[in-house]
SEKOL-668606 format. One line per field, with one value per residue (C-alpha): residue in three letters; residue number from 1; z, x, y. Coordinates in pm, whole numbers, always signed. Each point is the difference from the previous one (the first is absolute). Layout:
# residues N
r (ALA, ...)
k (NUM, ...)
w (Z, ...)
u (X, ...)
v (Y, ...)
This chain:
# residues 512
r (MET, ARG, ALA, LEU, GLY, ALA, GLY, THR, VAL, TYR, PHE, ASP, LEU, ASN, LEU, LYS, ASN, ARG, VAL, GLY, THR, PRO, THR, LYS, PRO, THR, ASP, PRO, ALA, THR, MET, ALA, ASP, ARG, ALA, GLN, LYS, LEU, ASP, ALA, PHE, ALA, VAL, GLN, GLN, THR, GLY, CYS, ALA, THR, PRO, VAL, VAL, VAL, PHE, ASN, GLU, LEU, SER, GLY, PRO, GLY, LEU, VAL, THR, PRO, TRP, SER, ASP, THR, ASN, ALA, GLN, TYR, ARG, ALA, ASN, VAL, LEU, ALA, LEU, ILE, GLN, ASN, VAL, ALA, ALA, LEU, GLY, ALA, HIS, PRO, VAL, LEU, LEU, LEU, PRO, ALA, PRO, ALA, TYR, SER, GLY, GLY, ASP, ALA, LEU, ALA, TRP, TRP, GLN, GLN, VAL, SER, ALA, VAL, ALA, GLU, ILE, VAL, ARG, GLU, VAL, TYR, VAL, PRO, ALA, THR, ALA, THR, TRP, LYS, GLN, GLY, PRO, ILE, LEU, GLY, ASN, ARG, ASP, LEU, ARG, ASN, VAL, TYR, ARG, ASN, ALA, VAL, THR, ASN, LEU, THR, SER, ILE, GLY, ILE, PRO, PRO, ASN, LYS, ILE, GLY, LEU, MET, VAL, SER, PHE, ALA, THR, THR, LYS, GLY, PHE, GLY, GLY, ARG, ASN, GLY, LEU, GLU, PRO, VAL, SER, ALA, TRP, PHE, GLN, VAL, ALA, LYS, TRP, GLN, SER, LEU, ALA, LEU, LYS, GLN, ILE, SER, ALA, GLU, THR, GLY, ILE, ALA, SER, VAL, TRP, SER, TRP, GLY, TRP, GLY, ARG, TRP, SER, VAL, GLY, GLU, GLN, ASP, ALA, GLU, LYS, GLY, HIS, VAL, ALA, CYS, VAL, TRP, MET, TRP, THR, ARG, SER, PRO, SER, LEU, CYS, ASP, ALA, PRO, THR, GLN, LEU, GLY, PRO, ALA, PHE, ASN, THR, PRO, LEU, THR, GLU, GLY, GLN, LEU, SER, VAL, LEU, THR, ALA, GLY, THR, GLN, CYS, LEU, ILE, GLY, LYS, ARG, ARG, VAL, THR, ASN, ALA, ALA, ILE, ALA, GLN, LEU, GLN, LEU, LEU, THR, GLY, ASP, ARG, GLU, THR, ALA, TYR, SER, ALA, LEU, PHE, GLU, ARG, LEU, VAL, GLU, SER, SER, GLN, SER, PRO, VAL, PRO, THR, SER, ALA, VAL, LEU, ALA, ALA, GLU, ARG, GLY, VAL, ILE, LEU, GLN, SER, PHE, GLY, GLY, SER, ARG, ALA, ALA, TYR, VAL, ASN, ALA, LEU, GLN, GLN, ALA, ASN, ALA, SER, VAL, PRO, VAL, ALA, ARG, GLY, ILE, LEU, GLY, ASP, GLN, LEU, ARG, ARG, ALA, ARG, VAL, GLN, SER, THR, LEU, PRO, GLY, GLY, THR, PRO, THR, ALA, ALA, GLU, ILE, GLN, THR, PHE, TYR, GLU, SER, TYR, PRO, ASP, LEU, SER, ALA, ARG, LEU, ILE, THR, SER, THR, PRO, GLN, PRO, SER, TRP, LEU, GLY, SER, LYS, ALA, LYS, GLY, PHE, ALA, ILE, SER, GLN, VAL, ALA, PRO, ASP, ARG, VAL, PHE, THR, LEU, LYS, SER, GLY, ARG, ALA, ALA, SER, LEU, GLN, THR, SER, GLU, GLY, VAL, PHE, ARG, VAL, LYS, ALA, LEU, ASP, ASP, ALA, LEU, PRO, LEU, GLY, ALA, VAL, PRO, LEU, ARG, LYS, ALA, THR, PRO, ALA, ILE, ALA, ALA, ALA, LEU, ARG, GLY, PHE, GLU, ARG, GLY, GLU, ALA, PHE, GLU, ASN, TRP, THR, VAL, ALA, LYS, GLN, ARG, TYR, VAL, LEU, ASN, SER, ALA, ILE, CYS, ALA, ARG, ASP, ASP, LEU, PRO, GLN, PRO, SER, ALA, VAL, ASP, LEU, THR, SER, TYR, LEU, PRO, PHE, LEU, ARG, LEU, GLY)
k (1, 2, 3, 4, 5, 6, 7, 8, 9, 10, 11, 12, 13, 14, 15, 16, 17, 18, 19, 20, 21, 22, 23, 24, 25, 26, 27, 28, 29, 30, 31, 32, 33, 34, 35, 36, 37, 38, 39, 40, 41, 42, 43, 44, 45, 46, 47, 48, 49, 50, 51, 52, 53, 54, 55, 56, 57, 58, 59, 60, 61, 62, 63, 64, 65, 66, 67, 68, 69, 70, 71, 72, 73, 74, 75, 76, 77, 78, 79, 80, 81, 82, 83, 84, 85, 86, 87, 88, 89, 90, 91, 92, 93, 94, 95, 96, 97, 98, 99, 100, 101, 102, 103, 104, 105, 106, 107, 108, 109, 110, 111, 112, 113, 114, 115, 116, 117, 118, 119, 120, 121, 122, 123, 124, 125, 126, 127, 128, 129, 130, 131, 132, 133, 134, 135, 136, 137, 138, 139, 140, 141, 142, 143, 144, 145, 146, 147, 148, 149, 150, 151, 152, 153, 154, 155, 156, 157, 158, 159, 160, 161, 162, 163, 164, 165, 166, 167, 168, 169, 170, 171, 172, 173, 174, 175, 176, 177, 178, 179, 180, 181, 182, 183, 184, 185, 186, 187, 188, 189, 190, 191, 192, 193, 194, 195, 196, 197, 198, 199, 200, 201, 202, 203, 204, 205, 206, 207, 208, 209, 210, 211, 212, 213, 214, 215, 216, 217, 218, 219, 220, 221, 222, 223, 224, 225, 226, 227, 228, 229, 230, 231, 232, 233, 234, 235, 236, 237, 238, 239, 240, 241, 242, 243, 244, 245, 246, 247, 248, 249, 250, 251, 252, 253, 254, 255, 256, 257, 258, 259, 260, 261, 262, 263, 264, 265, 266, 267, 268, 269, 270, 271, 272, 273, 274, 275, 276, 277, 278, 279, 280, 281, 282, 283, 284, 285, 286, 287, 288, 289, 290, 291, 292, 293, 294, 295, 296, 297, 298, 299, 300, 301, 302, 303, 304, 305, 306, 307, 308, 309, 310, 311, 312, 313, 314, 315, 316, 317, 318, 319, 320, 321, 322, 323, 324, 325, 326, 327, 328, 329, 330, 331, 332, 333, 334, 335, 336, 337, 338, 339, 340, 341, 342, 343, 344, 345, 346, 347, 348, 349, 350, 351, 352, 353, 354, 355, 356, 357, 358, 359, 360, 361, 362, 363, 364, 365, 366, 367, 368, 369, 370, 371, 372, 373, 374, 375, 376, 377, 378, 379, 380, 381, 382, 383, 384, 385, 386, 387, 388, 389, 390, 391, 392, 393, 394, 395, 396, 397, 398, 399, 400, 401, 402, 403, 404, 405, 406, 407, 408, 409, 410, 411, 412, 413, 414, 415, 416, 417, 418, 419, 420, 421, 422, 423, 424, 425, 426, 427, 428, 429, 430, 431, 432, 433, 434, 435, 436, 437, 438, 439, 440, 441, 442, 443, 444, 445, 446, 447, 448, 449, 450, 451, 452, 453, 454, 455, 456, 457, 458, 459, 460, 461, 462, 463, 464, 465, 466, 467, 468, 469, 470, 471, 472, 473, 474, 475, 476, 477, 478, 479, 480, 481, 482, 483, 484, 485, 486, 487, 488, 489, 490, 491, 492, 493, 494, 495, 496, 497, 498, 499, 500, 501, 502, 503, 504, 505, 506, 507, 508, 509, 510, 511, 512)
w (-1534, +324, -71, +0, +344, -89, +166, -201, +50, -193, -172, -89, -269, -7, +331, -218, -148, +350, +177, -269, -24, +213, -254, -55, +297, -42, +199, +357, +27, -219, +201, +222, -303, -200, +299, +31, -357, +11, +288, -159, -297, +170, +204, -312, -188, +269, +155, +335, +246, +137, -304, -28, -206, -155, -116, -297, +114, +194, -211, +141, +328, +31, -36, +259, +226, +0, -286, -270, +58, -282, +147, +349, -135, -210, +330, +181, -289, +28, +379, -1, -282, +211, +329, -154, -153, +317, +189, -238, +113, -267, +43, -193, -128, -148, -230, +17, -308, +218, +349, +219, +87, +377, +78, +126, -56, -199, +327, +109, -333, +0, +338, -69, -322, +186, +272, -245, -298, -67, -195, -255, -139, -361, -46, -349, -32, -370, -11, -216, +275, +259, -210, -87, +363, +77, +265, +294, -103, -186, +290, +248, -224, -25, +375, +51, -236, +139, +369, -75, -160, +326, +216, -199, +141, +345, +79, -19, +227, -244, +169, -207, +7, -218, -258, -303, -287, -367, -276, -375, -252, -294, -329, -165, -20, +208, +290, +312, -99, -250, -189, -280, +213, -196, +22, +153, +276, +129, +37, +193, +237, +62, +56, +261, +162, +19, +167, +258, +65, +65, +225, +201, +44, +75, +293, +117, -10, +50, -310, -104, -338, -319, -337, -355, -339, -366, -68, -270, -391, -50, -239, -263, +265, +223, -267, +180, -15, +313, +235, +78, +87, +207, +196, +86, +129, +214, +143, +50, +191, +230, +49, -219, +48, -234, -324, -71, -177, -1, -200, -216, -87, +10, +95, -135, +306, +272, +310, +311, +233, +193, -239, +135, +257, +387, +77, -32, +319, +288, +347, +144, -322, -93, -319, -216, -258, -179, +311, +222, +240, +232, +290, +226, +294, -117, -78, +360, +160, -184, +44, +380, -84, -273, +144, -360, -192, -344, +86, +150, -331, -220, +179, -11, -357, -78, +182, -182, -344, +82, +172, -330, -180, +267, +269, +325, +186, +349, +115, -103, +182, +315, -20, -32, +305, +210, -113, +108, +348, +56, -117, +123, +293, +138, -102, +201, -203, +291, -21, -388, +30, +267, -229, -284, +227, +111, -351, -61, -217, +20, -90, -343, -71, +62, -197, -292, +20, +32, -321, -174, +67, -119, -326, -57, +40, -246, -255, +20, -45, -343, -97, -160, +238, -269, +52, +202, -152, +168, +29, +143, +276, +50, +56, +246, +195, +25, +84, +276, +202, +332, -91, +221, -177, +147, -103, -10, -132, -109, -111, -245, -187, +29, -255, +242, +26, -368, -20, +171, +296, +168, -28, +152, +69, +4, +235, -158, -240, +194, +282, +321, +205, -193, +190, +343, +6, +225, -161, -63, +47, -260, -23, -233, -154, -142, -302, -285, -210, +225, +299, +21, +235, +75, +192, +110, -77, +148, +150, -223, -162, -179, -380, -53, +192, -236, -288, -319, -159, +294, +25, -371, -7, +269, -147, -352, +176, +165, -324, -179, +294, -21, -364, +48, +266, -244, -272, +263, +70, -364, -57, +268, -94, -357, +97, +245, -270, -236, +243, +90, -356, +120, +351, +127, +317, +233, -105, -250, +269, -139, +181, -101, -159, +184, +198, +348, +254, +312, +197, +65, +250, +148, -37, +185, -275, -268, -132, -164)
u (-3511, -80, -377, +73, +179, +362, +234, +228, +324, +163, +319, +210, +242, +121, +219, +296, -194, -92, +339, +245, +282, +322, +193, -264, -242, -301, -34, -83, -216, -262, -35, -299, -205, +75, -111, -326, -77, +115, -226, -313, +42, +47, -328, -178, +121, -28, -330, +184, +43, +313, +150, +289, +252, +276, +311, +199, +281, +296, +331, +312, -105, +340, +198, +262, +89, +109, -243, +74, -198, -246, -67, -65, -233, -164, -50, -125, -254, -128, -39, -179, -233, -91, -36, -225, -214, -26, -85, -308, -133, +130, +188, +316, +196, +344, +131, +376, +155, +295, +144, +13, +346, -19, +349, +68, -296, -192, -110, -182, -155, -137, -127, -177, -157, -138, -154, -271, +10, +0, +318, -46, +290, -25, +132, -19, +136, -22, -251, +269, +240, -242, -144, +354, +63, -307, -257, +231, +286, -208, -245, +296, +176, -343, -40, +374, -22, -319, +126, +318, -181, -195, +302, +188, -265, -74, +386, -9, -272, -296, -293, -170, -324, +146, +144, -149, +131, -75, +34, -43, -198, +129, +88, +265, +322, +301, -214, -152, -336, -70, +338, -109, -55, -152, -237, -248, -85, +341, -86, -312, +188, +259, -271, -146, +328, +32, -328, +104, +333, -134, -271, +274, +214, -308, -78, +350, +77, -330, +51, -285, -60, +67, -21, -7, +12, +66, -340, -86, +99, +154, +290, +113, +181, -314, -242, -38, -343, +72, +20, -371, +62, +302, -176, -269, +277, +147, -345, -116, +326, -72, -368, -205, -280, +168, +33, -81, +328, -40, -328, +146, +323, -128, +181, +318, +40, +192, -211, +206, +97, +260, +297, +315, -208, +104, -363, +84, +212, -172, +10, +366, +157, +299, +97, -170, +187, -240, -162, +294, +15, +220, -212, +32, -8, +299, +186, -58, +91, +347, +37, +16, +327, +154, -105, -87, -311, +157, +268, -272, -218, +271, +107, -343, -51, +348, -122, -324, +173, +276, -232, -189, +318, +150, -229, +144, -176, -102, +160, +339, -71, -80, +311, +190, -185, +92, +378, +4, -158, +261, +299, -62, -226, +108, -303, -237, -282, -102, +319, -53, -328, +105, +271, -242, -219, +297, +39, -350, -50, -216, +38, -190, +218, +316, -133, -45, +343, +138, -191, +156, +347, -82, -165, +291, +252, -221, -4, +366, +113, -172, +173, +353, +294, +274, +357, +229, +336, +336, +41, -331, +61, +335, -146, -264, +268, +213, -282, -162, +288, -189, -296, -18, +86, -60, +78, -325, -169, -354, -265, -149, +238, -125, +57, +185, +266, +46, -223, +263, -12, +309, +155, +22, -327, +22, -189, -266, -60, -27, -264, +107, -47, +284, +222, -122, +20, +271, +283, -51, -382, -266, -351, -282, -48, -347, +84, -184, +133, -104, +143, +379, +194, +315, +301, +267, +351, +216, -39, -82, +273, +22, -50, +341, +172, -149, +199, -187, -24, -175, -234, -60, -337, -164, +104, -109, -343, -40, +57, -265, -233, +41, -63, -301, -122, +19, -177, -276, -48, -16, -238, -245, -4, -76, -276, -164, +23, -192, -254, -78, -122, -307, -27, -273, +92, -186, +48, +248, +251, +227, +277, +357, +151, +289, +190, -80, +196, -210, +262, +169, -280, +27, +347, -65, -234, +292, +36, +326)
v (+2078, +190, -56, -384, +32, +47, +236, +217, +178, +295, -128, +294, -66, +370, +3, +131, +271, +125, -29, -20, -237, -65, +225, +254, +49, +225, +341, -105, +296, -159, -326, +125, +109, -304, -218, +198, -68, -343, -76, +157, -191, -325, +59, +75, -306, -253, +127, -1, +301, -179, -184, -227, +182, -227, +165, -167, -8, +134, +58, -141, -155, -165, +324, +36, +285, +259, +109, +253, +325, -86, -342, +151, +248, -273, -208, +312, +54, -353, +25, +345, -123, -316, +173, +284, -273, -180, +325, +42, -337, -230, -327, +29, -324, +28, -270, -95, -181, -113, -45, +298, +141, +138, +115, +351, +253, -252, -168, +298, +63, -367, +46, +326, -135, -331, +233, +112, -240, -363, -120, -280, -178, -127, -361, -114, -354, -151, -287, -189, +5, -127, -274, -142, -54, -221, +28, -49, +234, +228, +71, +22, +252, +215, +4, +92, +271, +145, -54, +166, +304, +44, -55, +286, +232, -133, -6, +382, +37, +14, -196, -284, +183, +263, -248, -152, -227, +29, -273, +42, -200, +182, -186, +182, -212, +95, +117, -152, -184, -268, +81, -238, -290, -303, -194, +247, -275, +71, +356, -89, -203, +277, +252, -245, -29, +369, +43, -276, +138, +344, -146, -171, +306, +235, -241, -25, +377, +168, +232, +241, -84, -206, +163, -148, +164, -71, -120, +250, -15, +351, -86, -259, -211, -10, -118, -337, -174, -205, +289, -57, -349, +46, +268, -246, -233, +274, +78, -342, -95, +305, -124, -228, +252, +239, -208, -361, -93, -379, +40, +274, -181, -371, -311, +125, +235, -141, +82, -126, +300, -207, -73, +169, +170, +47, -101, -377, +11, -114, +145, -25, -87, +214, -175, -275, -192, -252, -165, +39, +312, +191, +138, +289, -222, -206, +329, +141, -324, -12, +366, -64, -191, +225, +345, +115, -74, +19, -255, -236, +61, -68, -313, -147, +76, -162, -310, -15, +34, -256, -257, -21, -92, -224, -116, -126, -294, +65, -308, +163, +325, -186, -210, +312, +143, -297, +26, +369, -86, -264, +177, +342, -63, -347, -153, +238, +111, +249, +164, +22, +142, +254, +117, +59, +196, +207, +103, +65, -306, -316, -362, +46, +305, -223, -281, +244, +109, -371, -67, +291, -123, -359, +132, +234, -295, -214, +277, +98, -369, +31, +323, +24, +50, +6, -143, +257, +62, -66, +379, +33, -263, +163, +345, -149, -170, +304, +243, -191, -163, +47, -221, -309, -344, -322, -347, -225, -297, +8, -256, +63, +234, +388, +245, +235, -264, -19, -308, -216, -218, +152, +338, +356, +181, +379, +238, +229, -281, -332, -5, +170, -327, -144, +226, -45, -396, -129, -161, -372, +26, -42, +146, +13, +349, +126, +232, +126, -276, -273, -190, -81, -207, +210, -95, +257, -152, +298, +341, +295, +205, +335, -74, +158, -282, -275, -90, +155, -339, -154, +314, +9, -238, +188, +356, -128, -103, +343, +183, -219, +53, +375, +9, -228, +237, +299, -220, -68, +379, +62, -289, +93, +370, -93, -232, +247, +290, -217, -102, +350, +48, -200, +116, +221, +162, +244, +368, -121, -49, -256, -181, +56, -303, -110, -301, +50, -206, +4, -211, +328, +67, -339, -118, -340, -120, +24, -354, +54)
């Protein structure tokens, strides 16, 4: 193999025979001599004066401190062996079968090991689990598993250039690898996805190496005739020059290298759902208003999902904008634009928020609001006696008036403008439900001063509105979670599904 140009490493399956176990460590006085013999043998076997020596594998990397005396000695033995081998010119690589615990004295131990050796985390995801998830979720899960394995080590101060990842192509069931996946073409696809995921994470993190094993047929469970083919897929995905998988496997092999991959994202795109996208520029613009990237990201994702379910025409948004300018800025567009600028917002941002409200109102009107009981109405009446209530007429009949032409409107439910009108005056109110011609028949009173029977329609309307509001939040979060299953987002940084009310940042945009 070396004559053909291959580089070889020495893979040591006998680490426990050299250093012992966490419950029965070897005599520490023997470590220097054992390292000397191991290095000499590795040099002879690899034909390299400074061989890569892979130690399989550290026992109990997740054991918490304080360690038992035997485990502390075991760890000291591993460190001494690796340090001695490194001093002789070899390049030690320590395999980890599980995440590293770094509390207490363990942190110093990891830092000492990484000073002289590369640490490679074994991450064995069964192919059956990945295939079941499909190309988007399967690839996302692989990337996150690999990414988290690297983060586990970098978070304790180990530099990426001292970290590697190892994957398995073993075929024994119940283990990471093929795990009985059928048909074999599915295994070929998962192998391709694994290679692509590792390419992505290597590029992101700058880790030192990627390892694979399981190609041999050393036991009954490993007698899989397809190992050679899947090895070709693995290498072809890394570089077509390594193996011609399409020719070897024929037309049944699915060759595209973009399905479920972050490579499909164009510059400036944070998240792609079908052909629709959330851009980093849009997030940054809205973040100027919210002061928080995650809030802006979630709000834009919510808008993208909801708008595909219930689009709002531009004409409706522009009408709402005119209503806001008239009602809150006396018709002065300049004052409106200035108020937006003072809040680090723009006209397009404001129009997006107005559209959100109109869309929410349309969706809420289709959701169940229930029928409040007499007890629930009584409880509301007794609990909020200080809310303002005002007798008005309205054309047409709004939901917040109990869908009646005349009655008491309640603050916090009806538009604020209802309570600033002079008695006897009428005005047109732009709301998320539409435009209403409202006339104030009397001054506002505390709700507790209005007879319950007269306030009942508005209270019932308020309770239905609250229930519809809660139903809307459940509806939109469910829709967003479903859409996330088909989303491809940069670095797999997904938005948090939620119902974001952006009018809290620009109260004068609230339509009521």
